[in-house]
C-alpha positions in Angstrom: -28.2 43.5 49.2 -30.5 42.0 46.7 -27.2 42.3 44.2 -25.0 39.9 46.6 -28.0 37.5 47.2 -28.1 37.0 43.2 -24.4 36.6 43.2 -24.5 34.0 46.0 -27.8 32.1 44.2 -25.6 31.9 40.7 -22.4 30.7 42.5 -24.5 28.0 44.1 -25.9 27.3 40.8 -22.9 27.7 38.7 -20.8 25.5 41.5 -22.1 24.0 44.1 -24.7 22.4 42.2 -22.2 20.0 39.9 -20.3 19.4 43.2 -23.4 18.2 44.2 -24.5 16.2 41.5 -20.8 14.9 41.4 -21.6 13.7 45.1 -24.7 12.2 44.2 -23.0 10.8 41.1 -20.2 9.2 43.7 -22.5 7.8 45.8 -24.9 6.5 43.0 -21.3 4.6 41.5 -20.5 3.1 44.9 -23.8 1.2 45.5 -24.7 -2.1 43.9 -27.6 -0.3 42.2 -25.3 1.7 40.3 -22.9 -1.2 39.6 -25.9 -3.1 38.0 -26.6 0.4 36.3 -22.9 0.4 34.9 -22.8 -3.2 34.2 -26.4 -2.6 31.9 -25.6 0.1 30.1 -21.9 -1.2 29.1 -23.6 -4.4 28.0 -26.4 -2.6 25.9 -23.5 -0.7 24.2 -21.1 -3.8 23.1 -23.5 -6.8 23.2 -21.6 -8.5 25.6 -22.5 -9.5 29.5 -20.3 -7.3 31.6 -19.5 -7.7 35.2 -18.3 -5.0 37.5 -17.6 -5.6 41.1 -16.6 -3.4 44.1 -16.3 0.3 42.7 -14.8 2.8 44.5 -13.8 6.6 44.7 -10.1 7.5 45.4 -10.6 11.4 46.6 -7.7 12.8 44.8 -6.6 14.7 41.6 -7.6 14.0 39.0 -10.6 11.8 40.2 -10.0 8.1 40.3 -12.1 5.0 40.3 -11.0 1.7 41.9 -12.8 -1.5 41.0 -12.5 -4.8 42.3 -13.2 -6.4 39.2 -14.0 -5.9 35.4 -15.1 -8.5 33.4 -16.8 -8.4 29.4 -17.7 -11.9 28.3 -16.6 -13.1 24.8 -19.3 -14.2 22.0 -21.2 -17.7 22.4 -18.8 -18.6 19.5 -15.3 -18.1 21.3 -14.1 -20.6 23.1 -12.5 -18.6 25.7 -15.0 -17.3 28.1 -14.0 -13.3 28.5 -12.4 -11.0 26.1 -11.2 -9.4 29.3 -11.2 -10.3 33.1 -9.0 -7.7 35.5 -8.8 -7.3 38.7 -7.3 -4.7 41.0 -8.0 -2.2 38.5 -7.3 1.8 39.2 -8.6 4.4 36.5 -8.2 8.4 36.9 -10.4 10.7 34.9 -10.7 14.4 34.0 -13.8 15.6 34.9 -14.0 18.9 32.6 -14.2 16.6 29.3 -17.0 15.0 30.6 -19.0 17.5 30.1 -17.8 17.2 26.4 -19.1 13.4 26.5 -15.2 12.5 26.1 -13.8 10.4 29.0 -9.7 11.3 29.5 -8.0 8.9 31.2 -4.6 10.4 32.6 -3.4 6.8 33.9 -4.7 3.5 34.5 -3.5 0.2 36.4 -4.0 -2.9 36.7 -2.9 -6.0 39.2 -3.7 -8.7 36.7 -5.6 -9.3 33.4 -7.0 -11.7 31.2 -8.0 -11.8 27.6 -9.3 -13.9 25.0 -8.4 -12.9 21.9 -10.3 -15.3 19.1 -11.0 -14.8 15.1 -13.3 -17.0 13.3 -13.5 -15.7 9.6 -14.6 -12.5 9.7 -15.6 -12.5 13.1 -13.4 -11.5 16.1 -13.8 -11.6 19.6 -12.6 -7.4 20.1 -14.6 -6.4 17.4 -18.7 -5.5 18.6 -21.8 -5.1 17.3 -22.3 -1.5 16.7 -18.5 -0.6 15.8 -19.1 2.3 13.1 -15.5 3.1 12.8 -16.1 6.7 14.7 -13.2 8.7 16.2 -13.6 7.4 20.0 -14.4 9.3 22.7 -12.5 7.6 25.1 -8.2 8.7 25.5 -5.9 6.9 27.5 -2.8 8.4 28.5 -0.7 5.4 30.5 -1.5 2.6 31.4 0.4 -0.5 33.5 -0.3 -4.1 34.0 1.4 -6.0 36.8 0.3 -9.5 35.1 -1.2 -10.1 32.3 -2.1 -13.6 30.6 -3.1 -13.3 26.6 -4.7 -16.0 25.0 -5.2 -16.0 21.1 -7.2 -18.3 19.2 -8.0 -18.9 15.2 -9.0 -22.8 15.4 -9.3 -22.5 11.2 -5.6 -22.1 11.3 -4.8 -24.5 14.0 -3.5 -21.4 15.6 -3.5 -21.2 20.0 -1.4 -18.9 21.6 -0.9 -18.0 25.4 1.5 -14.8 26.2 2.4 -13.3 29.7 2.1 -9.7 29.1 3.7 -6.8 31.8 4.8 -3.2 31.9 3.6 0.3 30.9 2.5 2.1 28.2 2.7 5.7 27.7 6.0 8.5 28.4 8.8 6.4 28.9 6.8 2.7 29.2 7.7 -0.3 28.1 5.2 -3.6 27.5 7.1 -7.2 27.2 5.3 -9.9 25.9 6.7 -13.7 26.4 4.6 -16.2 24.3 4.7 -19.9 23.4 2.1 -22.2 21.5 1.3 -23.3 18.2 0.7 -21.1 15.0 -1.0 -23.0 11.6 -0.3 -26.2 13.4 3.8 -25.3 14.4 5.3 -24.8 17.7 5.6 -21.3 18.6 7.4 -19.2 21.3 8.1 -15.3 20.7 9.9 -12.8 23.0 8.9 -9.2 22.0 9.4 -5.8 23.9 7.4 -2.4 22.8 9.2 0.6 23.8 7.4 3.8 24.2 4.4 2.1 23.5 1.5 4.6 23.5 -2.4 3.8 24.6 -3.7 4.9 21.2 -0.6 5.7 18.6 -0.9 8.1 16.0 1.9 6.9 14.5 3.5 3.3 14.1 4.7 1.7 17.1 8.3 0.3 17.6 9.2 -3.3 18.4 11.7 -5.5 18.8 10.8 -9.2 18.5 13.0 -12.9 18.5 10.9 -16.0 18.1 10.4 -19.3 16.5 7.8 -21.0 14.6 8.6 -24.9 13.8 12.2 -24.9 13.0 12.1 -21.5 11.5 13.9 -18.9 14.0 13.3 -15.4 13.3 14.7 -11.7 14.3 12.8 -8.6 13.6 13.3 -5.1 14.5 11.3 -2.3 12.7 7.5 -0.8 13.5 3.9 -1.8 12.9 0.6 0.3 12.4 -2.7 -0.9 11.8 -5.6 -2.6 13.7 -5.0 -5.7 11.9 -0.8 -5.2 12.0 -1.8 -4.5 7.8 1.2 -2.1 7.9 5.1 -3.3 8.5 8.0 -2.3 8.9 11.0 -4.1 9.7 14.4 -5.9 9.4 14.2 -9.5 9.1 17.1 -12.4 9.6 15.3 -15.5 9.4 16.8 -19.0 9.6 15.4 -22.5 9.2 16.4 -26.3 7.7 14.4 -25.5 4.5 12.8 -22.6 3.0 9.6 -24.9 2.5 9.2 -24.4 6.1 8.3 -20.7 5.4 6.0 -21.3 2.6 3.9 -23.5 5.3 3.6 -20.6 7.5 3.1 -18.2 5.5 1.0 -19.8 2.4 3.6 -19.0 -0.1 4.5 -22.0 -2.2 8.3 -22.2 -1.7 10.6 -25.0 -2.5 12.5 -27.8 -0.6 16.3 -26.3 -0.1 19.0 -26.5 2.0 19.4 -24.8 5.5 19.0 -20.9 5.1 19.9 -18.0 6.6 18.3 -14.8 5.0 18.2 -10.9 6.2 16.8 -8.3 4.4 14.0 -5.4 4.6 10.6 -6.8 4.7 7.5 -4.5 4.6 3.7 -5.2 4.7 0.6 -2.9 3.2 -2.2 -4.5 3.7 -2.4 -7.6 1.4 1.0 -6.9 -0.2 4.5 -8.2 1.6 7.9 -7.2 0.0 11.2 -8.3 0.8 13.7 -5.6 -0.6 16.4 -5.9 -0.6 17.8 -9.4 1.5 20.7 -11.4 1.0 22.1 -14.6 2.7 22.9 -18.1 1.9 21.0 -21.0 1.2 23.1 -24.0 1.8 26.6 -23.3 0.7 25.1 -20.8 -2.0 24.8 -17.1 -2.2 21.4 -15.4 -2.9 20.5 -11.8 -3.2 17.6 -10.2 -4.4 14.1 -9.2 -3.8 10.5 -10.4 -3.6 6.9 -9.6 -3.4 4.1 -10.9 -2.1 0.5 -10.0 -3.1 -2.4 -11.8 -1.2 -4.9 -10.9 -3.5 -8.5 -12.3 -3.2 -8.7 -13.9 -6.3 -5.1 -16.0 -6.3 -2.3 -14.7 -4.3 0.9 -14.1 -6.5 5.2 -14.2 -6.1 7.3 -12.1 -8.0 10.7 -12.5 -7.1 14.3 -11.4 -9.0 17.3 -13.8 -7.5 20.4 -13.7 -8.2 23.4 -15.9 -7.0 27.2 -15.0 -7.3 28.3 -18.2 -6.8 26.0 -21.2 -6.7 26.6 -25.1 -5.6 25.0 -27.4 -7.7 24.2 -29.8 -4.8 22.1 -27.1 -3.3 20.0 -27.8 -6.6 18.9 -31.6 -5.4 16.0 -30.2 -3.2 14.2 -28.9 -6.0 14.1 -32.1 -8.1 13.2 -34.0 -5.5 17.6 -35.3 -4.7 19.1 -34.7 -1.2 21.7 -31.7 -1.4 25.6 -32.6 -1.2 25.9 -34.0 2.2 29.9 -34.4 2.4 32.6 -32.7 4.4 31.9 -29.0 4.3 28.6 -29.2 2.5 25.4 -27.9 4.0 22.3 -29.9 5.0 19.7 -30.5 7.5 19.5 -33.6 9.4 16.1 -34.8 7.3 18.2 -34.4 4.0 20.8 -36.2 5.9 18.8 -39.3 6.2 17.9 -39.2 2.6 21.2 -39.1 1.3 22.1 -42.3 3.5 19.2 -43.9 2.5 19.9 -43.1 -1.3 23.6 -44.3 -0.9 22.7 -47.5 -0.2 19.9 -47.8 -2.6 20.1 -49.0 -5.8 18.3 -46.1 -7.6 20.1 -43.2 -8.7 17.2 -41.1 -10.0 15.1 -38.5 -7.7 12.1 -40.7 -6.6 10.7 -37.9 -4.1 7.2 -36.6 -4.9 6.6 -32.9 -6.0 3.9 -31.5 -3.8 1.5 -30.7 -7.0 -1.5 -30.7 -4.5 0.3 -27.5 -3.5 0.7 -25.8 -6.9 -2.7 -24.4 -7.3 -2.5 -22.2 -3.7 -0.6 -19.2 -5.8 1.1 -17.8 -9.3 4.5 -16.6 -9.3 6.8 -15.1 -11.6 10.5 -16.2 -10.5 13.6 -15.0 -12.2 17.4 -16.7 -10.7 20.8 -15.7 -12.4 23.6 -17.7 -11.1 27.0 -16.1 -12.3 28.8 -18.8 -11.5 28.0 -22.7 -10.6 30.1 -24.6 -8.1 29.9 -28.3 -8.9 31.7 -31.5 -9.2 34.6 -31.9 -11.4 32.8 -34.4 -13.2 30.3 -32.2 -14.7 31.1 -29.3 -16.8 28.3 -27.1 -15.4 29.5 -23.1 -16.0 26.2 -20.9 -15.2 22.4 -21.0 -14.9 19.8 -18.9 -16.0 16.3 -19.6 -15.0 12.7 -18.1 -15.3 9.4 -20.0 -13.5 6.1 -19.0 -14.0 3.5 -21.0 -12.0 -0.2 -20.4 -13.0 -3.0 -22.4 -12.6 -1.0 -25.6 -11.1 1.4 -25.4 -14.1 5.0 -25.2 -13.5 6.5 -23.8 -16.7 10.8 -23.2 -16.6 11.3 -20.8 -20.3 14.2 -20.9 -20.5 16.3 -23.2 -18.2 19.5 -22.1 -19.2 23.0 -24.2 -18.0 25.9 -22.7 -19.3 27.7 -26.2 -19.9 30.9 -26.7 -21.2 31.2 -23.8 -22.5 28.2 -23.7 -24.7 24.5 -23.7 -23.7 21.8 -26.7 -22.6 18.6 -24.7 -22.9 15.4 -26.2 -22.1 11.4 -24.9 -22.0 10.3 -27.1 -19.0 6.3 -27.9 -18.4 4.5 -30.2 -15.1 1.2 -29.8 -14.7 0.0 -30.6 -11.6 -3.8 -31.0 -12.9 -3.3 -34.0 -14.0 -2.6 -37.1 -11.7 -0.1 -38.5 -11.9 1.9 -35.0 -13.1 2.3 -34.8 -16.6 5.6 -33.0 -17.8 7.5 -32.7 -21.3 10.8 -30.9 -22.0 12.0 -29.6 -24.9 15.6 -28.7 -25.0 18.4 -27.4 -27.1 22.0 -27.8 -26.9 24.6 -25.7 -28.6 28.4 -25.3 -28.9 29.3 -27.7 -26.3 33.2 -28.1 -26.8 34.4 -31.7 -26.5 37.4 -30.1 -24.9 35.2 -29.4 -22.2 32.9 -32.4 -22.0 34.8 -34.7 -19.8 36.8 -32.3 -17.3 38.2 -35.4 -15.7 39.6 -37.1 -18.8 43.1 -35.3 -19.3 43.2 -37.3 -22.6 40.4 -35.1 -24.0 42.3 -31.9 -23.1 43.6 -31.0 -26.6 40.6 -32.1 -28.4 38.6 -29.7 -30.8 35.4 -29.4 -31.9 31.6 -28.5 -30.7 28.5 -30.6 -29.9 25.2 -29.3 -30.5 21.8 -30.9 -30.7 18.2 -31.8 -29.3 16.0 -33.5 -26.9 12.0 -34.3 -26.6 10.5 -36.0 -23.9 7.4 -36.3 -22.2 6.2 -38.6 -19.5 4.1 -38.8 -16.4 4.5 -39.4 -12.5 4.8 -37.1 -9.5 8.8 -37.3 -9.5 11.6 -37.3 -12.0 12.4 -40.9 -11.7 8.7 -41.1 -12.9 8.8 -38.9 -15.4 11.9 -40.1 -16.6 10.8 -43.8 -16.4 7.4 -43.1 -18.6 8.9 -41.1 -20.8 8.8 -41.3 -24.9 10.8 -39.2 -27.4 13.9 -38.4 -28.4 17.4 -36.9 -28.2 20.1 -36.3 -30.5 23.9 -35.2 -30.5 25.8 -34.2 -33.4 29.7 -32.8 -34.0 30.5 -32.4 -37.9 34.4 -32.2 -37.3 37.1 -31.6 -34.8 40.0 -33.7 -33.2 39.8 -36.2 -30.4 42.4 -38.5 -28.7 43.9 -41.2 -30.8 44.2 -43.2 -27.3 40.5 -43.1 -26.7 39.4 -44.5 -29.8 42.2 -47.0 -29.6 40.6 -48.4 -26.7 37.4 -47.9 -27.9 38.8 -50.7 -30.6 40.7 -52.5 -27.6 44.0 -52.0 -30.0 46.1 -53.4 -27.4 49.4 -52.6 -29.2 48.7 -48.6 -30.3 47.4 -47.9 -26.6 50.6 -49.3 -25.4 52.9 -46.9 -27.6 50.4 -44.1 -26.5 50.5 -44.5 -23.1 53.0 -42.4 -21.5 53.3 -39.7 -24.2 51.4 -36.3 -25.1 47.9 -37.3 -26.0 48.2 -37.3 -29.9 44.8 -36.4 -31.8 42.8 -37.7 -34.6 40.5 -36.0 -36.8 36.8 -36.4 -35.6 35.0 -36.3 -39.3 31.6 -36.7 -37.7 29.4 -37.8 -34.5 25.9 -38.5 -34.4 23.8 -40.3 -31.6 20.4 -40.4 -31.7 18.2 -41.9 -29.0 14.9 -43.0 -29.3 12.8 -43.4 -25.9 9.8 -45.2 -25.6 7.9 -45.9 -22.4 11.2 -44.9 -20.6 13.0 -47.1 -22.3 16.2 -45.2 -24.9 17.2 -47.3 -28.1 20.4 -46.0 -29.9 19.7 -45.5 -33.5 22.6 -44.3 -36.1 24.9 -43.5 -32.7 28.0 -43.4 -34.8 31.5 -41.8 -34.4 33.8 -41.5 -36.8 37.5 -40.5 -36.7 40.3 -40.9 -39.1 41.7 -43.9 -37.6 38.5 -45.5 -36.3 34.7 -46.2 -37.0 32.5 -46.6 -33.6 28.6 -47.8 -33.9 26.6 -48.0 -30.5 23.3 -50.0 -29.8 21.5 -51.5 -26.8 19.1 -49.9 -24.4 19.2 -47.3 -21.4 15.8 -48.9 -19.4 15.2 -45.2 -17.3 12.2 -46.8 -15.5 14.5 -49.7 -13.9 17.6 -47.9 -14.2 19.8 -50.2 -15.9 22.2 -50.2 -19.0 22.5 -52.8 -21.7 25.1 -50.8 -24.2 27.7 -52.5 -26.7 30.4 -50.2 -28.4 31.6 -51.6 -31.6 34.9 -49.9 -32.9 36.8 -51.2 -36.1 39.8 -49.6 -36.9 40.4 -48.2 -40.3 44.5 -48.9 -40.3 46.4 -52.4 -39.5 47.1 -53.3 -36.0 49.2 -56.3 -34.6 47.2 -56.7 -31.5 43.5 -55.5 -31.2 41.0 -57.6 -29.5 38.2 -58.0 -31.9 35.5 -57.4 -29.2 32.7 -54.9 -28.1 33.0 -53.0 -25.0 30.2 -53.8 -23.1 28.4 -51.3 -20.2 26.0 -53.5 -18.3 24.4 -53.1 -14.6 22.3 -50.7 -12.4 22.4 -47.0 -13.7 24.2 -46.2 -10.2 27.5 -48.6 -11.1 27.6 -49.9 -14.4 30.4 -52.4 -15.2 32.7 -52.0 -18.1 34.2 -54.7 -20.1 35.2 -56.2 -23.3 32.2 -59.4 -24.6 33.6 -62.6 -23.3 32.5 -64.5 -25.9 34.7 -63.0 -28.7 37.6 -62.7 -26.7 37.3 -66.4 -26.0 37.0 -67.0 -29.4 40.0 -65.3 -30.7 42.1 -66.8 -27.1 40.7 -70.6 -28.3 41.9 -69.6 -32.4 45.5 -68.3 -30.8 45.8 -71.3 -28.4 45.2 -73.9 -31.1 47.8 -72.3 -33.8 50.3 -72.0 -31.1 50.3 -75.6 -30.7 50.7 -76.0 -34.2 53.6 -72.9 -34.4 54.0 -70.5 -31.4 54.5 -67.8 -33.5 51.4 -68.4 -35.1 49.6 -67.5 -31.8 49.5 -63.3 -33.0 47.5 -64.1 -36.3 44.2 -63.7 -34.8 44.9 -60.2 -32.9 46.1 -59.2 -35.9 43.6 -56.8 -38.2 44.2 -54.8 -41.5 42.0 -52.5 -40.7 37.9 -53.1 -42.1 36.5 -50.2 -40.9 35.2 -47.9 -43.7 34.3 -43.9 -43.3 31.2 -43.4 -42.5 28.8 -41.4 -44.5 28.9 -38.3 -42.5 26.7 -36.2 -45.0 23.7 -38.7 -44.8 24.0 -39.0 -41.1 23.9 -35.0 -40.0 21.1 -34.6 -43.0 19.0 -37.1 -40.5 20.0 -35.2 -37.2 18.8 -31.8 -39.0 15.7 -33.8 -39.9 15.4 -34.2 -36.3 15.6 -30.8 -35.3 19.2 -30.6 -34.7 20.6 -27.2 -36.2 24.0 -26.0 -35.6 23.6 -22.6 -34.2 26.3 -19.6 -34.7 28.1 -18.5 -31.5 
């Protein structure tokens, strides 16, 4: 009997006593005093106000508790009052892990929950005062939410998002989010689903999302991990009217472009974002390559390698402040079409849109672009493009900016210093092997021309647009050719040799030898003046003088041609090119023509046969000193290179 008594007492201690304690705990929890005690314990742990209402025990297995309401307040700096305010909360608990000071929750559900998530610098409402980064002693297996409302705010970034959330997490669960508001000042909306989302995921979370921020639309499908979503790996499709809008949203300084559609693989690893590979279209140009953005503590940095099989030259317009092409079949945004329409009625042709130099100091960049073929206007003989852009401490450098042009190359080094107000800019250009036959694609008379041009340019100016830079520029430009062949018809027209031009019209273009051509423009304060601007053939000597006012965008140029052989019908008049750059007028200078006509009229009164006399020339043109002209060009830095 004594043995049975010992066994009974042991059983009571080991089994009945814990049950008695559990029963006492249940009664305590359901009491008002127990709720207040629980609030005090939780508040002391997280340093927040905690409110618990209407606790009831559900006698089932596993044991469950029902809460009428659970509320955790936000810190005083937050604008939303509560981190969470849930009603109709139900939670199951495994008992045995409690003895190991672990809380295992097989299932949790809430009828409604409101959450206020806010960020203020390094502070976040979901970070509590005594967080030590230790492993959590709370394990949640599955959760369900009938109706959730989440507010996310970051006033410093002008962000405020409200989301409706519902669904379940855990095995076979799926959470849905429908959010809208503003992100960095732009209207935003997003719809996302998280299939198979685990309460405490040890693996990256799969997500599918579609949304828009401002005029940028995105579709994403991939995985996310990390408390701050600092590990992302997903496929992305992005479309919008200009890449500059992405720059506003991400902090990456991107140029204004025509509408784009890009798709590729985007990964984030902490402060580094990698978009590799990607491809798509910007305007009517294809674009592919890779880009890496490192958000370093000191200065963010963008590294990109871009390539295009076919680059539409019109798509480069926004890079220099001009709208892209807006003709039939061209791709442009509504804003760009408005700019193009305004430019069409304007008397100006040089771009006047200012560069946003104040953003150039936000980051550094190293970007390379290679375009294998350039689709261009028929008047412009550009074949290829190669560019290397460096942005460092607010200074943009293009080295090189290399255009394949008329079978040769125009290679430039461009510096734009955004630290100066207004911006300072300079360009050094080297021109090599421009084929005369390809310089003017629309002039059929040049098809059989031979020879090449070479030259150089040095310009420096100030201003916040291309127009302002050129309108204030000072420097020089020189082109030279030391031989070749050009159309005789062209030289006769320059001389206004009507008789010879009429004979050449309708026949296959006859070529004459080009002895040399040297064109030197001296530029000062935006006004270019031709100096030693000579074109010399075996038939004609042509000189050019006047001014080109880049600031006011006006031409006042005269060409003086002298034939070297006799002609029966020549107008002794310079050709005048004058008026705005956008639409200059070309005509013979009126004075000499009127004088010739007057003399012809007077002679005709004496004898009609004499009327032709003023138009007869014996060919007074002399050969230019090509050796001296080319030597002067070399002193200006113009050197013909092999190739």
